[in-house]
NUVO-242523 format. One record per residue: residue in one letter; chain; x, y, z of N, C-alpha, C in turn. Coordinates in nm, 4 decimals, always signed. Example, Ala and Ser with C-alpha at 12.3 -4.5 7.8 and 13.67 -1.06 7.14 Angstrom:
NUVO-242523
aa,ch,n.px,n.py,n.pz,ca.px,ca.py,ca.pz,c.px,c.py,c.pz
A,A,+1.3190,-0.5690,+0.7800,+1.2300,-0.4500,+0.7800,+1.3200,-0.3300,+0.7800
S,A,+1.2850,-0.2250,+0.7080,+1.3670,-0.1060,+0.7140,+1.2900,+0.0030,+0.7870
end
This chain:
NUVO-242523
aa,ch,n.px,n.py,n.pz,ca.px,ca.py,ca.pz,c.px,c.py,c.pz
M,A,-0.7287,-15.9306,+17.1318,-0.6255,-16.0285,+17.1011,-0.5007,-15.9573,+17.0507
K,A,-0.3873,-16.0053,+17.0972,-0.2591,-15.9549,+17.0502,-0.1805,-16.0747,+16.9987
K,A,-0.1403,-16.0646,+16.8713,-0.0725,-16.1777,+16.8094,+0.0305,-16.1286,+16.7090
I,A,+0.1417,-16.2016,+16.7023,+0.2454,-16.1694,+16.6047,+0.2757,-16.2946,+16.5233
Y,A,+0.2530,-16.2840,+16.3923,+0.2891,-16.3900,+16.2987,+0.4288,-16.3556,+16.2478
H,A,+0.5228,-16.4464,+16.2674,+0.6616,-16.4182,+16.2310,+0.7280,-16.5450,+16.1808
L,A,+0.8520,-16.5298,+16.1390,+0.9323,-16.6422,+16.0947,+1.0581,-16.6416,+16.1812
S,A,+1.0771,-16.7455,+16.2611,+1.1881,-16.7478,+16.3572,+1.3252,-16.7494,+16.2899
T,A,+1.3321,-16.7932,+16.1654,+1.4595,-16.7974,+16.0941,+1.4905,-16.6671,+16.0206
C,A,+1.4021,-16.5708,+16.0297,+1.4189,-16.4422,+15.9607,+1.4861,-16.3423,+16.0553
N,A,+1.6035,-16.2931,+16.0157,+1.6770,-16.1981,+16.0992,+1.5972,-16.0707,+16.1254
T,A,+1.5247,-16.0242,+16.0253,+1.4445,-15.9034,+16.0414,+1.3344,-15.9258,+16.1445
C,A,+1.2667,-16.0397,+16.1373,+1.1628,-16.0713,+16.2359,+1.2221,-16.0800,+16.3763
Q,A,+1.3392,-16.1430,+16.3879,+1.4046,-16.1543,+16.5182,+1.4360,-16.0164,+16.5749
R,A,+1.4882,-15.9273,+16.4900,+1.5221,-15.7915,+16.5335,+1.3968,-15.7170,+16.5797
I,A,+1.2890,-15.7301,+16.5033,+1.1644,-15.6607,+16.5373,+1.1047,-15.7166,+16.6663
L,A,+1.1080,-15.8471,+16.6844,+1.0572,-15.9057,+16.8087,+1.1365,-15.8553,+16.9290
K,A,+1.2671,-15.8426,+16.9122,+1.3513,-15.7907,+17.0195,+1.3122,-15.6460,+17.0512
E,A,+1.2893,-15.5683,+16.9462,+1.2505,-15.4280,+16.9615,+1.1128,-15.4148,+17.0268
L,A,+1.0197,-15.4990,+16.9862,+0.8840,-15.4920,+17.0409,+0.8775,-15.5444,+17.1845
A,A,+0.9643,-15.6397,+17.2165,+0.9656,-15.7027,+17.3491,+0.8232,-15.7325,+17.3954
P,A,+0.7525,-15.8199,+17.3214,+0.6116,-15.8452,+17.3527,+0.5925,-15.9045,+17.4925
S,A,+0.4869,-15.8605,+17.5589,+0.4548,-15.9111,+17.6917,+0.3975,-16.0522,+17.6809
S,A,+0.3756,-16.1129,+17.7944,+0.3310,-16.2522,+17.7969,+0.1893,-16.2708,+17.7421
D,A,+0.1127,-16.1617,+17.7279,-0.0231,-16.1747,+17.6736,-0.0264,-16.1714,+17.5208
V,A,+0.0902,-16.1582,+17.4582,+0.0997,-16.1568,+17.3125,+0.1317,-16.2990,+17.2642
I,A,+0.0502,-16.3490,+17.1727,+0.0701,-16.4825,+17.1164,+0.1670,-16.4710,+16.9993
L,A,+0.2714,-16.5522,+17.0020,+0.3679,-16.5556,+16.8925,+0.3444,-16.6822,+16.8109
Q,A,+0.3342,-16.6660,+16.6797,+0.3169,-16.7822,+16.5924,+0.4241,-16.7820,+16.4862
D,A,+0.5120,-16.8812,+16.4933,+0.6139,-16.9008,+16.3918,+0.5450,-16.9678,+16.2726
I,A,+0.5323,-16.8956,+16.1632,+0.4515,-16.9432,+16.0505,+0.5141,-17.0609,+15.9749
K,A,+0.6389,-17.0905,+16.0031,+0.7008,-17.2086,+15.9416,+0.6671,-17.3328,+16.0238
E,A,+0.6632,-17.3182,+16.1544,+0.6344,-17.4299,+16.2447,+0.4845,-17.4564,+16.2568
E,A,+0.4075,-17.3492,+16.2594,+0.2614,-17.3595,+16.2723,+0.2000,-17.2815,+16.1557
L,A,+0.1654,-17.3529,+16.0524,+0.1168,-17.2893,+15.9300,-0.0096,-17.2064,+15.9555
I,A,-0.0262,-17.1040,+15.8754,-0.1428,-17.0173,+15.8843,-0.2654,-17.0937,+15.8365
T,A,-0.3722,-17.0837,+15.9116,-0.4967,-17.1487,+15.8710,-0.5771,-17.0530,+15.7840
E,A,-0.6734,-17.1079,+15.7139,-0.7597,-17.0238,+15.6310,-0.8372,-16.9257,+15.7184
K,A,-0.8776,-16.9695,+15.8367,-0.9505,-16.8821,+15.9298,-0.8622,-16.7653,+15.9755
Q,A,-0.7370,-16.7936,+16.0080,-0.6451,-16.6877,+16.0495,-0.6226,-16.5887,+15.9358
L,A,-0.6060,-16.6393,+15.8151,-0.5857,-16.5522,+15.7001,-0.7095,-16.4672,+15.6752
Q,A,-0.8265,-16.5246,+15.6943,-0.9517,-16.4496,+15.6778,-0.9590,-16.3355,+15.7799
E,A,-0.9170,-16.3620,+15.9032,-0.9154,-16.2570,+16.0062,-0.8204,-16.1441,+15.9665
M,A,-0.7032,-16.1805,+15.9143,-0.6072,-16.0793,+15.8679,-0.6679,-15.9990,+15.7532
H,A,-0.7350,-16.0684,+15.6626,-0.7983,-16.0030,+15.5477,-0.9033,-15.9027,+15.5922
E,A,-0.9836,-15.9404,+15.6908,-1.0877,-15.8502,+15.7411,-1.0273,-15.7221,+15.7980
L,A,-0.9113,-15.7325,+15.8626,-0.8465,-15.6149,+15.9199,-0.7701,-15.5324,+15.8162
S,A,-0.7118,-15.6000,+15.7177,-0.6286,-15.5292,+15.6196,-0.7072,-15.4787,+15.4989
G,A,-0.8178,-15.5457,+15.4684,-0.8993,-15.5026,+15.3551,-0.8740,-15.5783,+15.2265
N,A,-0.7543,-15.6386,+15.2127,-0.7281,-15.7195,+15.0942,-0.6110,-15.8140,+15.1164
Y,A,-0.6026,-15.9144,+15.0322,-0.4956,-16.0142,+15.0434,-0.3636,-15.9626,+14.9883
E,A,-0.3708,-15.8732,+14.8922,-0.2469,-15.8223,+14.8331,-0.1605,-15.7511,+14.9370
A,A,-0.2232,-15.6819,+15.0319,-0.1486,-15.6133,+15.1377,-0.0716,-15.7125,+15.2249
L,A,-0.1203,-15.8349,+15.2322,-0.0577,-15.9402,+15.3135,+0.0456,-16.0212,+15.2356
F,A,+0.0548,-15.9977,+15.1065,+0.1370,-16.0791,+15.0170,+0.2765,-16.0201,+15.0000
S,A,+0.3768,-16.1034,+15.0160,+0.5156,-16.0594,+15.0004,+0.5632,-16.0790,+14.8566
K,A,+0.5953,-15.9688,+14.7935,+0.6486,-15.9754,+14.6575,+0.8009,-15.9878,+14.6602
R,A,+0.8570,-16.0004,+14.7804,+1.0008,-16.0212,+14.7955,+1.0360,-16.1690,+14.8108
A,A,+0.9358,-16.2518,+14.8221,+0.9585,-16.3947,+14.8429,+1.0347,-16.4556,+14.7252
R,A,+1.1259,-16.5440,+14.7559,+1.2046,-16.6110,+14.6521,+1.1125,-16.6837,+14.5542
L,A,+1.0081,-16.7481,+14.6063,+0.9143,-16.8208,+14.5193,+0.8390,-16.7269,+14.4247
Y,A,+0.8213,-16.6023,+14.4649,+0.7545,-16.5039,+14.3792,+0.8350,-16.4872,+14.2505
K,A,+0.9669,-16.4795,+14.2670,+1.0551,-16.4648,+14.1511,+1.0642,-16.5964,+14.0734
E,A,+1.0778,-16.7075,+14.1476,+1.0922,-16.8379,+14.0824,+0.9706,-16.8748,+13.9984
K,A,+0.8516,-16.8396,+14.0463,+0.7279,-16.8712,+13.9738,+0.6930,-16.7630,+13.8714
D,A,+0.7785,-16.6593,+13.8628,+0.7584,-16.5488,+13.7693,+0.6197,-16.4857,+13.7861
L,A,+0.5800,-16.4659,+13.9114,+0.4462,-16.4129,+13.9399,+0.4324,-16.2645,+13.9056
K,A,+0.5455,-16.1926,+13.9009,+0.5349,-16.0497,+13.8701,+0.4841,-16.0250,+13.7280
N,A,+0.4982,-16.1243,+13.6434,+0.4511,-16.1118,+13.5053,+0.3122,-16.1709,+13.4854
Q,A,+0.2448,-16.2005,+13.5968,+0.1086,-16.2523,+13.5905,+0.0137,-16.1513,+13.6551
D,A,-0.1069,-16.1509,+13.6099,-0.2086,-16.0626,+13.6663,-0.2796,-16.1382,+13.7786
L,A,-0.2304,-16.1189,+13.9010,-0.2829,-16.1938,+14.0154,-0.4082,-16.1284,+14.0722
S,A,-0.5062,-16.2117,+14.1037,-0.6305,-16.1645,+14.1652,-0.6210,-16.1822,+14.3165
E,A,-0.7182,-16.1304,+14.3877,-0.7252,-16.1494,+14.5329,-0.7290,-16.2987,+14.5660
K,A,-0.8010,-16.3746,+14.4851,-0.8104,-16.5194,+14.5047,-0.6721,-16.5846,+14.4914
D,A,-0.5928,-16.5351,+14.3957,-0.4568,-16.5876,+14.3756,-0.3677,-16.5554,+14.4952
F,A,-0.3740,-16.4305,+14.5436,-0.2930,-16.3919,+14.6594,-0.3259,-16.4814,+14.7786
K,A,-0.4540,-16.5040,+14.8026,-0.4977,-16.5898,+14.9131,-0.4434,-16.7307,+14.8946
K,A,-0.4584,-16.7843,+14.7754,-0.4137,-16.9213,+14.7457,-0.2643,-16.9363,+14.7721
Y,A,-0.1841,-16.8416,+14.7239,-0.0391,-16.8522,+14.7404,+0.0023,-16.8383,+14.8870
I,A,-0.0624,-16.7494,+14.9608,-0.0289,-16.7340,+15.1028,-0.0579,-16.8634,+15.1787
L,A,-0.1709,-16.9257,+15.1487,-0.2048,-17.0515,+15.2152,-0.1171,-17.1675,+15.1674
E,A,-0.0697,-17.1572,+15.0449,+0.0124,-17.2626,+14.9856,+0.1518,-17.2681,+15.0479
H,A,+0.2114,-17.1511,+15.0748,+0.3473,-17.1483,+15.1284,+0.3667,-17.0265,+15.2181
Y,A,+0.4186,-17.0507,+15.3375,+0.4348,-16.9443,+15.4381,+0.5187,-16.8263,+15.3903
T,A,+0.6089,-16.8499,+15.2971,+0.6988,-16.7435,+15.2532,+0.6248,-16.6295,+15.1814
F,A,+0.5024,-16.6562,+15.1363,+0.4262,-16.5518,+15.0664,+0.3591,-16.4524,+15.1612
L,A,+0.3600,-16.4794,+15.2916,+0.3026,-16.3836,+15.3864,+0.4069,-16.2771,+15.4173
K,A,+0.3702,-16.1516,+15.3986,+0.4582,-16.0408,+15.4336,+0.4767,-16.0444,+15.5843
R,A,+0.6008,-16.0308,+15.6304,+0.6277,-16.0471,+15.7725,+0.6939,-15.9252,+15.8331
P,A,+0.6750,-15.9115,+15.9635,+0.5770,-15.9809,+16.0467,+0.4380,-15.9210,+16.0277
V,A,+0.3379,-15.9963,+16.0714,+0.2011,-15.9444,+16.0784,+0.1687,-15.9365,+16.2264
I,A,+0.1342,-15.8163,+16.2699,+0.1078,-15.7915,+16.4113,-0.0369,-15.7470,+16.4250
I,A,-0.1094,-15.8160,+16.5111,-0.2490,-15.7807,+16.5369,-0.2592,-15.7388,+16.6830
A,A,-0.3131,-15.6208,+16.7044,-0.3300,-15.5694,+16.8407,-0.4580,-15.4877,+16.8470
N,A,-0.5510,-15.5338,+16.9296,-0.6747,-15.4593,+16.9533,-0.7466,-15.4215,+16.8240
N,A,-0.7710,-15.5201,+16.7400,-0.8409,-15.5018,+16.6123,-0.7710,-15.4081,+16.5144
Q,A,-0.6419,-15.3940,+16.5298,-0.5604,-15.3203,+16.4334,-0.4589,-15.4193,+16.3774
I,A,-0.4212,-15.3993,+16.2520,-0.3215,-15.4875,+16.1909,-0.2051,-15.4040,+16.1400
F,A,-0.0854,-15.4591,+16.1601,+0.0378,-15.3946,+16.1158,+0.1136,-15.4982,+16.0339
I,A,+0.1402,-15.4644,+15.9083,+0.1964,-15.5612,+15.8151,+0.3314,-15.5119,+15.7649
G,A,+0.4325,-15.5960,+15.7788,+0.5632,-15.5632,+15.7247,+0.6591,-15.5084,+15.8271
N,A,+0.7755,-15.4666,+15.7776,+0.8842,-15.4312,+15.8676,+0.9339,-15.2879,+15.8554
S,A,+0.8542,-15.1991,+15.7966,+0.8991,-15.0605,+15.7876,+0.9058,-15.0009,+15.9276
A,A,+0.9953,-14.9076,+15.9483,+1.0141,-14.8462,+16.0800,+0.8843,-14.7838,+16.1309
K,A,+0.8097,-14.7205,+16.0422,+0.6835,-14.6565,+16.0789,+0.5813,-14.7604,+16.1263
T,A,+0.5726,-14.8726,+16.0549,+0.4798,-14.9802,+16.0900,+0.5163,-15.0418,+16.2249
V,A,+0.6453,-15.0679,+16.2446,+0.6913,-15.1281,+16.3695,+0.6668,-15.0335,+16.4873
A,A,+0.6912,-14.9048,+16.4679,+0.6682,-14.8064,+16.5750,+0.5205,-14.8008,+16.6125
A,A,+0.4330,-14.8018,+16.5135,+0.2894,-14.7997,+16.5395,+0.2446,-14.9273,+16.6106
A,A,+0.3006,-15.0405,+16.5708,+0.2669,-15.1683,+16.6343,+0.3146,-15.1699,+16.7790
K,A,+0.4311,-15.1166,+16.8027,+0.4872,-15.1117,+16.9388,+0.3946,-15.0335,+17.0308
E,A,+0.3443,-14.9230,+16.9787,+0.2516,-14.8401,+17.0568,+0.1212,-14.9154,+17.0839
A,A,+0.0690,-14.9845,+16.9834,-0.0550,-15.0587,+16.9974,-0.0404,-15.1767,+17.0937
L,A,+0.0774,-15.2366,+17.0980,+0.1002,-15.3517,+17.1845,+0.1200,-15.3124,+17.3310
S,A,+0.1591,-15.1869,+17.3535,+0.1886,-15.1461,+17.4922,+0.0647,-15.1124,+17.5720
end
C-alpha cells in the first residue's frame, strides 16, 4: 500500500506533493476532509513505533492548550491526534511497509525513493 496523509490547505504539504508527484497507485487522504480513523492511526503507530513520533508539537492547538507544560503519555498523543487533525505531523507517507513522517528534506527524499 502507498498512501499519503496530508492537509490540502498546507503550503508545505502542497509543495511536497508536487515534489513527490505521486503515481495513480498512491492514495491521497486530505486529513481535514477525511478524518483519520483509529484503525489508520493504529497502522501508523505499528510502523512508527510510537504516537509521539506522529504528533505535531508545532500545532497551534498545542500552544493554545499549553500541552508543552504537561507530561503527555502515549495514550494522550493518540487521543489528541484522533481529536483534531492538526495534531498529526504532516505529511505522513506510507510506502511498502515503511513510514515517513514530517517534512524534512531527508524524510521527503527517502519517501520519494520508496514511492518510485
